[in-house]
Backbone bond lengths (Angstrom), bond angles and torsions (degrees), N, CA, C in turn:
res aa  C-N    CA-C-N  psi(-1)  N-CA   C-N-CA  omega(-1)  CA-C   N-CA-C  phi
1 M - - - 1.443 - - 1.529 111.00 -
2 E 1.318 116.46 -37.71 1.464 120.41 -179.46 1.522 111.51 -57.34
3 D 1.323 116.85 -39.36 1.463 120.28 -179.46 1.523 111.39 -67.31
4 N 1.321 117.86 -38.93 1.465 120.45 177.07 1.522 110.96 -63.46
5 L 1.314 117.09 -41.79 1.464 120.81 178.14 1.525 110.97 -64.24
6 R 1.327 115.49 -34.94 1.466 119.91 179.02 1.531 110.79 -63.21
7 V 1.316 117.58 -38.39 1.468 121.48 178.34 1.524 109.87 -58.82
8 Y 1.315 116.34 -47.30 1.469 119.92 179.02 1.523 111.31 -64.70
9 A 1.322 116.49 -38.61 1.465 120.33 179.96 1.527 111.07 -64.36
10 V 1.327 117.17 -40.65 1.472 120.10 177.19 1.522 109.52 -60.83
11 G 1.315 116.89 -45.86 1.464 120.48 178.44 1.519 112.05 -57.73
12 E 1.317 116.41 -43.64 1.463 120.52 178.89 1.523 111.31 -63.78
13 M 1.322 116.54 -42.85 1.464 120.31 -179.06 1.528 111.22 -65.96
14 L 1.321 116.82 -38.15 1.465 119.60 176.78 1.524 110.47 -66.44
15 F 1.325 116.51 -38.85 1.467 121.09 -179.28 1.530 111.54 -62.32
16 I 1.330 116.60 -38.39 1.467 119.50 -179.59 1.529 111.92 -94.90
17 D 1.325 116.50 9.34 1.466 123.15 175.91 1.527 113.42 65.07
18 N 1.325 116.89 32.97 1.457 121.03 175.07 1.529 107.40 -97.48
19 L 1.321 114.72 77.45 1.462 121.00 -171.96 1.520 113.00 -69.64
20 E 1.318 117.85 -31.76 1.461 120.09 179.93 1.528 111.01 -63.92
21 V 1.321 116.45 -45.70 1.469 119.72 178.55 1.527 110.23 -67.20
22 A 1.324 117.69 -41.45 1.469 120.92 177.26 1.521 110.34 -57.93
23 G 1.325 117.13 -43.94 1.456 121.01 179.01 1.513 112.54 -62.62
24 G 1.323 116.77 -41.96 1.462 120.49 177.34 1.520 111.82 -61.89
25 L 1.314 116.22 -37.96 1.463 120.39 177.40 1.526 111.57 -67.37
26 L 1.333 116.99 -36.43 1.471 119.92 175.22 1.522 110.15 -61.32
27 N 1.331 116.43 -43.78 1.467 120.31 178.83 1.526 111.25 -61.02
28 K 1.326 116.66 -44.20 1.467 120.77 178.35 1.528 110.98 -62.60
29 A 1.327 116.24 -38.44 1.464 120.23 178.75 1.522 110.39 -61.55
30 H 1.335 116.56 -44.02 1.465 118.01 179.90 1.522 110.81 -65.67
31 E 1.308 116.01 -41.90 1.464 119.62 178.64 1.530 110.44 -56.36
32 S 1.315 117.18 -44.02 1.459 121.46 179.21 1.531 111.61 -65.72
33 L 1.330 116.51 -44.19 1.464 120.10 179.37 1.523 111.45 -62.60
34 S 1.327 116.32 -37.77 1.458 121.20 -178.22 1.528 112.37 -77.03
35 E 1.329 116.90 -47.18 1.461 120.49 -171.90 1.528 114.11 -94.14
36 D 1.330 117.22 -41.61 1.465 119.49 -176.93 1.528 111.94 -82.20
37 Y 1.327 115.69 -47.60 1.466 120.11 -177.28 1.527 113.04 -93.05
38 E 1.320 116.73 -16.97 1.466 123.26 178.85 1.525 112.32 53.52
39 V 1.352 116.51 44.91 1.463 120.70 179.33 1.528 112.46 -109.63
40 S 1.321 117.23 5.85 1.455 120.51 176.53 1.527 108.46 -89.50
41 C 1.302 116.30 -174.30 1.460 121.38 175.55 1.529 107.59 -144.93
42 K 1.316 116.95 170.94 1.466 119.55 -174.22 1.524 111.99 -61.87
43 E 1.332 117.88 -34.61 1.462 120.35 -179.78 1.530 111.53 -67.19
44 L 1.326 116.83 -43.64 1.465 119.92 178.62 1.522 111.08 -67.72
45 D 1.323 116.68 -41.46 1.467 119.61 176.74 1.524 110.67 -61.14
46 F 1.322 116.53 -38.46 1.463 120.79 177.00 1.526 110.60 -62.41
47 L 1.326 116.96 -46.31 1.464 120.40 -179.56 1.526 111.50 -60.97
48 V 1.318 117.11 -43.34 1.465 120.39 179.49 1.529 110.19 -65.97
49 K 1.324 116.58 -41.65 1.469 120.35 178.82 1.526 110.57 -62.17
50 M 1.315 117.00 -46.28 1.465 119.97 -179.38 1.527 110.85 -66.96
51 A 1.319 117.39 -38.77 1.467 120.10 178.19 1.522 110.41 -59.49
52 S 1.324 116.59 -36.54 1.469 119.67 -179.48 1.523 111.86 -65.93
53 K 1.319 117.31 -18.48 1.467 122.09 179.37 1.524 112.52 -93.45
54 A 1.316 116.99 -10.75 1.465 121.35 -175.87 1.530 110.32 -84.19
55 K 1.304 115.25 139.86 1.463 121.02 179.70 1.530 109.82 -65.52
56 G 1.320 115.67 135.62 1.452 120.72 175.92 1.510 115.56 87.83
57 V 1.335 117.69 -0.97 1.467 120.40 179.28 1.526 108.98 -88.47
58 L 1.316 115.49 126.42 1.460 121.25 -178.69 1.524 112.19 -97.92
59 G 1.338 117.04 -21.58 1.452 120.73 179.48 1.512 111.35 -178.77
60 S 1.340 115.03 161.69 1.460 120.72 -176.75 1.522 109.03 -156.87
61 R 1.321 115.80 146.41 1.467 120.53 174.67 1.522 109.71 -158.27
62 M 1.328 115.31 161.99 1.456 120.11 175.41 1.519 109.53 -73.29
63 M 1.316 115.37 156.07 1.464 122.23 177.34 1.521 108.12 -125.49
64 G 1.305 116.24 158.13 1.454 120.42 176.28 1.514 112.20 94.41
65 G 1.318 114.72 -167.12 1.454 121.65 -174.07 1.514 115.15 -80.63
66 G 1.315 117.04 -7.59 1.455 120.14 178.92 1.511 112.91 105.95
67 F 1.324 114.70 170.97 1.460 123.85 177.38 1.528 112.15 60.50
68 G 1.308 116.76 34.19 1.460 122.70 -179.56 1.506 109.00 134.06
69 G 1.285 116.74 -177.11 1.462 119.86 178.48 1.507 112.01 114.83
70 C 1.322 115.80 -122.56 1.458 119.04 -174.97 1.525 110.30 -151.01
71 T 1.310 115.19 174.69 1.456 121.27 173.61 1.521 108.76 -117.42
72 I 1.310 115.31 158.83 1.455 121.14 170.18 1.522 106.24 -119.19
73 N 1.315 115.13 137.13 1.458 121.01 -173.74 1.514 109.70 -127.84
74 L 1.309 116.28 133.09 1.460 121.84 176.49 1.526 106.75 -93.51
75 V 1.342 115.42 107.31 1.468 121.70 -172.35 1.524 109.40 -123.39
76 Q 1.311 116.08 135.78 1.463 120.35 175.45 1.525 108.96 -64.05
77 K 1.336 116.75 136.72 1.464 121.86 -175.68 1.519 112.87 -53.26
78 A 1.306 117.39 -39.33 1.466 121.31 -177.28 1.525 112.68 -62.98
79 H 1.326 117.59 -16.56 1.468 121.18 -175.40 1.527 113.53 -113.25
80 L 1.321 117.97 9.14 1.466 120.58 -175.42 1.525 113.42 -59.64
81 T 1.317 117.25 -46.68 1.469 120.27 -177.67 1.520 110.87 -64.67
82 D 1.331 116.92 -44.85 1.466 120.25 178.39 1.524 111.18 -63.90
83 F 1.331 116.53 -39.13 1.461 120.99 178.08 1.527 110.61 -60.75
84 E 1.320 116.01 -47.72 1.462 120.41 -179.31 1.527 110.84 -59.01
85 T 1.308 117.07 -47.03 1.468 121.16 179.68 1.522 111.02 -62.59
86 F 1.325 116.57 -48.05 1.465 122.04 -179.24 1.525 111.25 -57.18
87 M 1.322 116.94 -47.24 1.458 120.84 -177.05 1.525 111.83 -68.75
88 K 1.324 117.31 -41.70 1.463 120.51 179.54 1.528 111.22 -62.41
89 V 1.323 116.10 -44.12 1.468 120.37 179.97 1.528 110.21 -64.69
90 A 1.318 117.52 -45.42 1.464 121.08 -178.62 1.528 111.62 -62.50
91 Y 1.325 117.24 -44.11 1.464 121.03 -178.06 1.527 110.91 -68.55
92 Q 1.315 116.25 -40.83 1.468 120.64 177.70 1.528 110.31 -61.06
93 K 1.318 115.88 -43.53 1.465 120.63 -179.35 1.531 111.19 -65.48
94 E 1.324 116.84 -40.71 1.466 121.15 -176.52 1.527 113.07 -76.93
95 Y 1.332 117.31 -40.85 1.470 120.93 -170.98 1.526 114.73 -121.03
96 D 1.323 117.81 -3.70 1.463 122.94 -177.72 1.540 111.35 54.79
97 I 1.328 114.75 42.21 1.467 122.43 179.15 1.522 107.78 -135.03
98 D 1.341 116.37 138.06 1.464 120.18 174.42 1.529 108.88 -70.23
99 L 1.311 116.07 132.64 1.459 121.72 -178.90 1.520 110.11 -96.75
100 P 1.331 118.06 114.27 1.474 118.50 174.72 1.527 109.39 -76.57
101 I 1.312 115.85 136.08 1.464 121.47 177.77 1.517 108.09 -126.21
102 Y 1.313 115.78 131.00 1.458 122.18 178.98 1.522 108.26 -117.05
103 M 1.311 115.95 119.76 1.459 120.91 178.17 1.524 108.63 -81.18
104 V 1.306 116.46 130.61 1.461 122.35 177.33 1.523 108.43 -131.48
105 S 1.306 115.59 164.10 1.462 119.10 175.32 1.522 108.91 -136.08
106 L 1.304 115.31 157.63 1.457 121.26 -178.88 1.521 110.61 -74.30
107 T 1.316 115.10 144.85 1.465 121.05 174.60 1.524 108.11 -129.80
108 D 1.293 116.03 -179.97 1.463 120.47 177.76 1.521 112.31 -76.67
109 G 1.324 117.47 -2.19 1.452 120.75 179.80 1.518 111.99 92.74
110 V 1.301 115.29 -172.02 1.461 121.50 -178.25 1.525 108.95 -73.09
111 R 1.323 115.31 137.00 1.463 119.70 176.56 1.516 109.71 -155.91
112 L 1.285 116.66 161.59 1.450 123.67 179.60 1.521 109.35 -81.70
113 V 1.344 117.00 129.87 1.470 120.64 178.42 1.510 110.75 -111.43
């Protein structure tokens, strides 16, 4: 139940533009997915750990059903290029694999136009 409440809390924090708290909640979500539910993997844990060391990152967590996939990272716009470079270099060094990164931005969600 705590994880479901966290999802709503992140949404609320994003709505009121409290990005620092939203980022902290993302970090807690990943910690729970990795340690409590054990649905993460070493590569995703590595990405979240490295993201926490990158300048301008407010939070990070795994996405998808678990056991692989991707992470989503809340990064300040001013640091996007540095973040991308930092993460690609770190992943290449650790796993000898090119890391694809897709930049996305928040929207109001699905709606009728």
